[in-house]
N, C-alpha and C positions, 0 to 999 in steps of 0.2 A: 504494499498499500503506500510506504514512503518513497520508495522509487516509482512508482507511477506518478505521486502526487509533483516530485522533483523533476520529471520530464515535462510536467505541463507551466513550470514557472519560466518566466521572462528572462532573458539572459540579463537584464539588469534589473530585476526584482530583487528586494530586500527582503531575507530572511531571517529573523532576529537581527542579531549583528553582522549578518555575512552577506555580501552582496555576491550576485553569480553575472560577472561581466567577462566575456573570451577577451574583449579588446580594449580593455580600460589602461590609458597611459598612466593613471595616477598607481593602479596595482603595480606594473612593471617598474615604476621609478620608486616605488614602496619596497618590492623585491630586492632592486638592484640597490638601495641603500641598505637595508638589513645585511644582506650578503656581504658588504662591504664590512660589516663590523665582525665577521666571522674569518679569523685567520686560516690561511690554506697554505701548506707544504707548497714549494717549488720542485715541481719534476721534470726532468727532460725525459721524452720518450725518445730512443735511437732505434733505427732498423737499417735493413740493409736489403740489396736485391739477392736472391737465392744463388742465382746464378753469377752474379757480378758483386760480389763484398765490397768493392771499392766504389760503387754507387750506393751511398750512404746518406742519411737525414737523421736531423734529431729536430726536434720541435717542444718548444717549454708550452705543457700543456694547462689548462684548469681543471678543477672541479676533480682532480684525484680523490679517490676514497676506497677504502676496505668494503667488499661487498659481504663476502662469508667465508669463512672457515671451512663450514661442513656442506655437503659430502666431497668436496674441495677447495681451496683456497680461490677465490675470486675477488679480483679489483678493477676499479673503473677509471676512465680518464674521459674527459670531450676534447674534443679538435675542431676548430672551426674548418667550417667546408664553405668553398674548395678551396685545396691546396695543394701542394706536390706533396707533403707527408702524408695526407690522407691516401693519396694515390700509392704511394709506396708502401704504407701499412698494408693496404689491401691486396697488393702484389706479393708481397711478404708474407703475411699472416704471422709472423715473428717479432718480437720486439722487447728492448730492454727498457725498464721503467728506473731511471737514476736519480735518488733522489740527494738534491742539492744542500751542501753542507751552508753555513752563513757565510764561509769566506769565498763562496761560489757565485757572487754576482755578474762578472765577466762572462760565466756559462750562460746565466739564464738569457743575458743582452744576447751573445750572441744564437742561440738557437731560438729567441724571438724573433730572429731577421729571416729574409728569403734569402739571404746571400747561397750562393752557388758551394762556396766554399767554408763551409760552418766548422770544420774539424780543424783548418789551418790554427796552429799555436793553441790548440785543445788537448790537453793529455787527457790522453785516451788506450785503449788497446781493444784489438779483436778476438772475442771469444772463441777459444780452441776449438769447442764444439759447434758453436752455432755460425760463427764468424760475423755475428752482429758486434758493431762498437760499442764498448763499454766505457763511460767516462770515469775516469780517475778522481781521488779526492772526495769522494760522496761518503753521505753515511750509508750507504748501500744501493744494491741493484737487485731488483726484481727481474728473471728470465721470465718472459711469458709467450703465450700463443693465442691468437684470438680464439675467443667464446662466443660472442654475440655481439653487433656493431646494429643500432638502432640511430636513424637519421630522424633528428628532431631540432626543427626550427633552422638555424643557420651553423648548428653544429652535429656532429657524429657523437653519440655514446660508446665506448668502446667499455664492453665487458672481458677483461684476459684474463685466463685460467695460470697462475703461478705455476711454473714448473722449477724453479730453481731460487734460492736468496741469497746472494752475495753480501757480507757484511763489509763497510767499508768504515774507513777511519777519516772525517773531514778536517779534522786539526792540524794546525800550524806544525805543530810539534811532534804529531804522530800519536797520541795518547786520546784513548776511547771516551777517555771523562770530559776532553776537550770538544767533541762532536755536537755541533748545534746545528738545529734545520733553518735552512733560508725559508723564511714565511713570505708570505704577501697579505696585509693587513692595511685596509685603508679607512684610516682615521680621517679627522678633520683637514690635515695637510698633507701629511704625511703616510704613506705605508711602511711597516717593517722593514719590506723590500726597498724602498725610496731612505730609508734611514741607515741602511747599513749600507748604501749606493754612496749617498751623499758624506757619511763618515770616511769610506774607506776614501772617496775620491780628494777630501778636504785633509787627510790625516795622510795623503800621499802612499796609501798601501795599494790604489786602482792603476793597474797599468793599462791604458786605454789606448794604445797606440793602435791596434787593432779597430778598434770602434771608437776611433776618437771623436768625430763628428756627431756621432749617436750619443755618445756619454757627454758632449758640450751640451747638446740638447736638453738633453736628461738634468744636467745641472741648471740648465735656467728655467725649465718648467718648474722643479721644485721650487726656487726662490719666486718666480712671479705667481704661482699660486698661494704662496704665504704671503707676499710681501705687496703684491701687486706691480705693474712693469715698472713705472716711475722710480719705485725704492730700491727696486730687485735690480735695477740695472749696473748701476755702480759697482754693487755687492758680485754680480756675475763677473763684470770685465775683470775685477781685481782676483778673483778665484780662478780664472783662466789665465791671468797674467802669471800668477802665482805658479799655476800648472806648468806652463809653457817654459818658466825659467827653470824647473826641476826637470824638466823632460825636453831636452833639446833634440829633435829630429829633423834629419837633415831635409830642407823643403818645406819644411812645417813651422811657421813662427807667429805669433799673435799679431792680430790684424784687426785695429781698431774698426773701421766701417764693415769689413765682414762680420766679424762680430755684434754689432748695433743691428745689421741685416737681420740676423738671424734671430736675434732678442725679439725684435720685431716680428718677425714672420711668427714665433712661437706664440707670442701674446695676440696675435691677431688669430692663431688655431683657438687658444682658449676661450676666447672670445666668440668666436663661431661653434663652438661645441655647445653652446647653451646648455651647460650642467650635464650633457651625456658623455657616460663613462668619465665623469671628471676627477676620479681619483687612477686613473689608469694610461700610464704614460705610452705604453705599445700599442691600446686600441687609438689613441692620438694619433700617434705618426702612422699608424696602418689606414685612420680616416684621411689622413693631410700627407698623402707619399712624395709632398712636393718638401717637405721639411729634410726628410733623409737624402733627399737629392743637393748635393754640394754645386751643382750647376744650374739652380734655381735663380739664384744670384742674377745669373746672366740676362735674365730676362728684365730686369731691373736695372742693372750697370753696363755699361759697354767697357771692355778689355780696357782703352787709353784711359778710364776714370778709374777703373776700381785698381789695376794693379799699377798702382804708382807710390812712390816714398811717401808722398803725402796722403792720400788715402789710408796708407798702413798704419800712421801715426795719429792721425784725426777723421773723424766722420764726416764724411764728403756724400751731399744729398744725390741720389741716383737721378741718373742724366735720362732713362730710356723712359720710366714711368715711376710714380709714387708709391712710395711704401703701402701696403694692402692692411686696412684695417680689419678686414676681416678674412676669411678664405673662402 
């Protein structure tokens, strides 16, 4: 009787204090908001083609959880679709779930990127049994095979069977007591992941050579969200000046105009996002890929203006079109 009654309820009818609405933006925002308060472990799923172990990919996944232990251990994770990682997972049917330690912010960044050469400069080995890549320095790894896959909205839910577990040591000094997980938890200003990132960057323990542009964007994003664009700009610039001074890289040096441009671009992206995924840096750069493109600036500046000694040492206004207020 109750089920029959529920089938007659309008999708927007109030029952007690429960609303039945399949398309409520308010509910979506409420769910997003409450989930930001739940710490999530950062897990990288790695896989490879069975016939070609050199063709491998990794992806930083969301919503990792243990499903059950009996009658067989099952764990799950979600992958945004479409993606190259999803295609390779379907092709392989096997994967390794690497639980990142709090020291592995760089690996989280690397495998959040669609770069074709994700494993370069990332310590890993190929498992002698499966040939799948396993990250080193993690808390541990689960070797799994696909059990069931469900397509839900813009994500796939992967339920996988755990075949084998490897304990790892994620600490700097190699003692188990030192191992701590890398978590993602969106509080008002920063997630735990971003706090770890900012601390490692400002403490000079973060080597960002491979992901320098992405790392600088993330620094700007954190400060702008916390302080606003105007108050954040001098702090961002000083942080980057200090970083460049400590990490001299051939052909890479602090550039005042380029830095000002990307600060303005990040601020424009934040304004355009209108609170959507406001605590998720990776969602922002995915939505606005021009942030990651270090050639975007050439849509606003001609080389004769940008690549001068004057532009390197002071802010020069763009000569092609004005800086964007929104993206």
